[in-house]
N, C-alpha and C positions, 0 to 999 in steps of 0.2 A: 376424433376428440381434439379440440383446439388447445393450444398452449395456454390460453386464458383459463380454460376449464381445469387443466392440470395444475396450474399455479394455485387456483382457488381451492381445489381439493387438498393440496399439500398444506397450505397455510391454515385451512379450517381444521385439519387433523391436529396440527400443532396447537392451535387455540383451544381445541377441545381438551387436549391433554393438560395444558397449563391451567385451565379453569376447572378441571375435574368434572366436566359436564357428562361424563360417562356415555359419550356417543350422541347426546341430544342435539348438540350444535351441528355436528356433521350430518345428522339426519335431516335437519332443516335445509342444509345445502343440497343434500341428495334429492330432496323433494323439489327444490327449485330447479335443479338440473334436469329433472325428469319432466317437470311441467312449469316452464318459465312464465312468470307474470311480473309486471312492475310492482304490484301490491306486495308480492313476496319479497322482492328486493328491498322495498321500503321497510317492511317488518324486520328483516334481518339487520339492516343498518341501524334501526332504532334499538334493537336488542344489543348490538355492539356498543352503542353509546351508553346504555344503562350499565353494561358489564364493565366499562372502563372506569366508572365512578368508584373511587376508593380502591381501585385495583393496583397491583404493583406496576412499576415502570415497565417491566418485562411483558406483562399481560397487555398493558395499554398499547405498547409498541406493536405487538402482534395483532391486536384488534384494529389498529390503524392500517396495517398491511393487508388484513383481510378486507377491510372496507375499500381500499384502493383496488384490490384485485377483483372484488365484486363489481365495482363500477366499470372496470375494464371489460369484464365478461358481459355485463349488461349492454355496454356500447357495442361490443362485438355482435351480440344477438340482434340488436336493433339494426345495425348496418347490414347484417346477413339477410334479414327480412326485406329490407329496402332493395338489396341487390337482386333477390329472387323475384320481387315484384316487377322490377324494371326488366329483368330477363324474360319473365313470362309475358309481359306486355309486348316485347319485341318479337318473341316467338309466335305470339298469337296474331300479330299484325299480318293481314293478307293484302295481296296486290290489288291495284285498281281493276284489272281485268277480271280477277276472281270475284270481286265485289259486284261488278257489272253482271257477271254470270249468275251470281246469287240472286240479284234483283230480277233478272230476266227469266229465271227458273221458278219464281214464285207462281203458285197456282192462280190462274185467272188474272185479274187486275190489268188487262191489256191496255186500257186507256191510261191508267195510273203509270204503268211502266213507260208508256210512250211519252207522257208528260215529264216524268223524272229524267228519262234519257235525254230529252230535248233540253231540259234545264241544265243537266250536267255538261252537255255539249256547249251550251251558251257560256257557262261559267269557265269552262276550259279555254274557250277562245278569248274571253276577257282576260284571263290570266296571261295568255301568250301575248295579247295586245299590250298589256301593261309591261311585260318583260321587254318588249320592243319599243318602249317609250311612247306608246299611243294612249290617247285618252280613253277612259272607260266610263260607261253610264253610271250615274250615282244611284244604284239600286241596292237594297238590303237583301240579305239571304234568308230572312224570316219567312215562314210558310204557315199556311192553315190547311189542315187535313180535315175534311168533313165527310160524314157518312155514318152508317150504322156500326155497332160494335162487331168485332171479329172479322174485320175486312182487311187486316194487315197494316193498319196505320202505324202502330208501334214498330213493327218489323221494318217497314220501309224507312221510317225515321232513323232507325239505328244504322241502316245501310247508307243512307244519305250522309250522315255524320262522318262515317268512315271514308266515304268517297271524297268528301270535301277535305278531309285530312290529307288524303293521297294527292289531291290537287294543290295542296298548300294553302287552302282557304281558311283552314282551322289549324291551330297549333297542336291540339291533342286529339280531337275527334271522339272524345268519350261521350257517354250518353247519360243524362240525368233526367229521370222521370219524376214529376211531382203532380200533386192535385191541390185542391183548395186548402186542405188541412196542413199541407207543407208550407203554404205561403202566408196564411192568415193566423195571427196570434190572438190570444184571448184578452188582451188589454189594449186600450187606445194608445197609439203611438209606437207600439211594438211591432206592428205588421211591417212597416217600412224596413226595420232592421232585419226582420226575418226574410223578406224578399231579397234584400241586399246580400244576405248570407247565401241564399240559394243561387243567386246570379254569380257570385264570386266562385262558388263551387263548380258551376257549369261553364265558366269562361274557358274558351279554347275548344269547346265541343257543342253538343246539342242539348238544349233545355226543352224537354217535351212536357207540355202541360195538358194532361188528359182532362176531358170534360171542363174545358176552360170557362165555359159559360156559367159554371157554378160559382165563379168568383163574383159575378154581378147579378145573380138570380133575384136577390132581394135588394136591388140597388136603392130603392126609395128609403129603406130603413137600415141598410147595411153600410155603415160608415167604414167598417174594416175592409169590405170589398172595394170600396172606392179608393181607400188608401193604398191597397195592394195594386190596383190597376194603374194608379198614378205613378207609383214607383216602377212598375213593370214597363210602362210606356216610355219612361225616361231611360231605362236600361236598354230598351230596344234600339235607341238612337246612340247612346253613349258607348255601347260595346258592339256596335254593328260590324266592326272589322274582325272580331275574333269570337263571335257568339252567334249561333243560329237558334232562334226560338221557334219551335213548332207548336202551335196550339191545335187541339183536336177535339172533336165531339160531334154529336148529332147535328145534322144540317140546319134545321130550323132554329134551335137554340143558339147556334153559332152566329146566325144572322143577327139575332138580337144582341149577342155579345159585342159584335163590332159596332153596333149602333149605340152602345152604352157609354162610349168615351170618344169625344171629338179628337180626331187625329190618329186614333188607334188603327183603323183600317189602312191608313196611308203608310204605316210602318211595315205592312205585309205586302210583298210583291207577288207572291205565288199562292194560288188557291187551287187545291186539288180535291176533287170529289171522288170518294171511294164507293163504288157501287156494290150492291149485293151480289153474292155468288149465284151462279146458275146451279140447277140440280146436278148437272154433269160435273161441275167444279167441286160441289160439296162431296160427291162420291169420290172424286180424285183425292180430296183431303182425307177422307175416311180410309181409303185404301192405303194411303201413305202412312197414316197412324198405325194401321195393322202391320204393314211391312216392318216398321221400326221395332215393333214388339213381338215379331214372329207369330202373328195371327193372320188368318185369311177368312174371307167371306164366302159362304156357300153360294152357288148360283141362284138358288131360290131366295136367299136373304138379299142378294143384290137387287133382284126384281122388286122385292117388297120395299126396300129402302128407296129405290128410284121413284116408285109410286108415292111414297110418303114425302120425299123431298119436293116432288112436283106439287103435291097437294099443299104443303106448307108455304111454298113460294107463291102459289096462285092466290092464297089468302091475302097476299100483299100486306102482311102485318107490319105496322110501323115499329121500328126499333128491332127488327129481326136480327138475331145475334150471330148469324153466319157461322164462322169457324168455331165459335164457342158452342153454338148449337150442335154442331157435329161432334165436338169433343165430349159434350155431356152425354150424347147418345152412345158414343163409343165406350165411355167409362161405365155406363149402366149395363151395356151388353157384356162387358168383361166380367162384371159381377155376376150376372145371370148365368153366363157360361161357366164360371167357376162353381157355382152352386149346382148346376146341372151335371157337370162332369165329375164332381166329387161323389155323386151317388152311383156312378158306374162301377161295376165290380172290377173291370180291367180297363185301363186307359191307354190307348195307342197314341202315338205322336200326332196323328191326324185329329184324334179326339181333343187333344190338348191345344191344337192350333185352330181348328175350324169353328167359326161362329155360325150358328144355325138360326133359322127363322124364329124358333122358340126363345132364342136369347134376345129377340127384339119384339117387345109387345107394346 
């Protein structure tokens, strides 16, 4: 218990006695101490102001002391939260080598990992050249990730942001993910302000715009989309030294997106295509999900799933959802497994862990 809390309790008891509140005021304070909120602080301060009116000098003096003590306690709580946030951020920060391992251990994505590793090597050398007083090419850090959903675009973007922070290319390395609804306002002239607000929040880290093409899908009639893109294109240049913008989405719509604004494509120096997973990689993802939750696949189920994955991939369906496709199957199997095992008279550990063919229909 902090000295600010002790002081607040003692003064509140004194005020309660002086005003004859019969424990009602100290109860307000107790509730605040148990579940702190700024709204509760304001309510108590307003209550004290009302109580001071027409009160004796003695009560008014105590009320002022309680108000001061309450503000001290409020400041202490706010600073404690800030300190914890900073401490957690530092403890969660991982090294460059650990980030590189995390990238390289992602399932599949061999071409993507090669390109990202090449890019990281390039940026690292440019950093070292700059430190040695050499000129460096005038290239932005902005990137475009294209491909079907569920191929790891968001995951890779997060890792890149943290790696750039470790290299000193970004001051914070945090990750801000937005879509059209986060960038476009409902009234003319407000979109630019909304985009500026998002950019300000993302500065120092990565701004990840998923399905970026949705900004300009109705370009001929959508003035809000054009306003958004104009402001975004300006920000790409203005904040290029401490902001990485990564736009992502399906390959074909993204091509149209870059054609929608003159000069937009020139702001992006790196284009990485995320291919679909193979059936073997899909199985690896599924087995990883099982291990995380203490489940396992029977041999018969593995064979059925391999045949099914091969069949779905051979259909060459546009917009195949890859990792999301696997997760949906996994979650449905867990539900069927639960219903099946719940009917068993006795349930062994193996029964509770093993997913069978009948759990996959």
